N, C-alpha and C positions, 0 to 999 in steps of 0.2 A: 344556757348561759344565765347566770343569776345577776340580778342587780343588787349589789351589796348594800345599797342605800335604801332599798325598798323592802323593809321588814314589815310584813303584814300580820305577824303574830309572834308571841313568845310564851313559852311555858317552862315548866320545871326542867324538862329534858333538853330543850333546844329552841332554835329560832325557825320561823317560817318566812321564806323570802319569795317574792314574786319573780318569775323567770319566764323566758321565752324558749319553747322547745323547738330545736332545729330538726329537720328542715321545714317543718310546717308553720313555724312561728306561732304556735298555739300557746296561750298563756297558761302557765302551770304554777303550782306551789311546790317549793323545795324545802323540806324539813331537814335541818342539819343539827348535829349535836353541838352543845356548848363545850368550851374548853374545860369547864368545871364539872362535867357530867361524871357522877359517881358510877362505880361498877354496878350497883343495884339499879340505878336509873337506866344505865345502858342496857342491862338485861331486860328491863321493862320495854324499852324501845324495840329490842329484838323480838319480843313476844308480839308487840303490835305489828311489826313487819311480817312475822309468820302468819298472823291472823289475816291481814289484808291480802297476802299472797294466796292463802288457802281459800278464802271466801270468793275471790275473784269479783266479778261484777255483781253489784247489788244496788237497787235504786236508792237505798238509804245510807249508802257509804260513799264517801268521796272516792272517785276513780283513781286507782293505783297504776302508775306507769312502770316504775322500776326503782332499783336502789343501787347505789355505788358503795361497795363494801371493800374496796382495795386496801384501805387503811384501817380495817376493823380492829386490828391488834392495838391500835392507839385510841380506840373508842371514837373513831371518826366514821360518820355514816351520813349519806345523803339519800333521802327518800322523796320520790317525785310523785305528786298527785295532781289531779285536775278535777274541777267540779264547782259546786256552789260556793265553796270557800273563797275562791278567786273572785267570783262574780260579786259576792257580798262585800269583799274587801274593796273592790273597785268602786262599788256604789258608795261605800262609806267615805272614800277619799275624795269624792266629788264635792 
């Protein structure tokens, strides 16, 4: 479940929101595409997704949990991460 008011980052391709992963209530980051995402930008996001899926665990990469691609034809994508990104964002907001 994402907190739509808790945007912890924004880039060319999309927004990153803080969320709680059920049932563990673990804090995660959910990267979503923007409405204005171009086809080229969306392809770049898909390349990023393929890379994190292929690499798996690595100590220098934010941990990847999964992605929701059910509405991929409309360039909608949710990618879920956990790691130092969340910890840093939490510390910055204090």
